[in-house]
N, C-alpha and C positions, 0 to 999 in steps of 0.2 A: 421938051426933053426932060427926062427924069434924073434925079440925083442917084448916086450909087445906092444910097439907102432905100430910095423908092424902088429902084430896079430889083434890089435884093428882096424886098418885101413882096414885089410882084411875082418873082420866081417862087418864093416860098408859098404864096397864096395859090399859085397854079398847082404846085405839088399837092397841097392840101386838098384842093378841089378834085384832083384826079384820084387821090387815095380815098376820098369819101364818095367817089363815083358820081360826082356832079357832071352834068353835060358841059362840053366846051362852050356852049352858048351862055354860060353864066359869067363869062369874063366881064369884069366891070369896067374895063378900059376901052376908050374909043378906038375905032379902026385907024390903022396907019400911024400908030404911036409906038415908041420904044417900050412903054410900059405894057402894052398889049403883047408885043413880041416876047418880052421877058415872061409874062404870065403864061403864054403858050409853051415857052421853053420849059418852064417848071411843070406845066401840065404833062408834057411829054416825058419828063424825067420821073414823074410820080405815077404814071400809068403802069399797070402790071404788064410784064413782057408777054408776048404771044407764045403760046405753047405749041 
């Protein structure tokens, strides 16, 4: 389990990855972890909305 700081960093890293158009497969966290979930939450928030 990640600390609040680690989870926040994961969300921000996910947002950055989405904004720089990196594929979701670049997530550095192992499957089935809270850090991976947080990273993908950030990725979804950073992605451009569909038009």
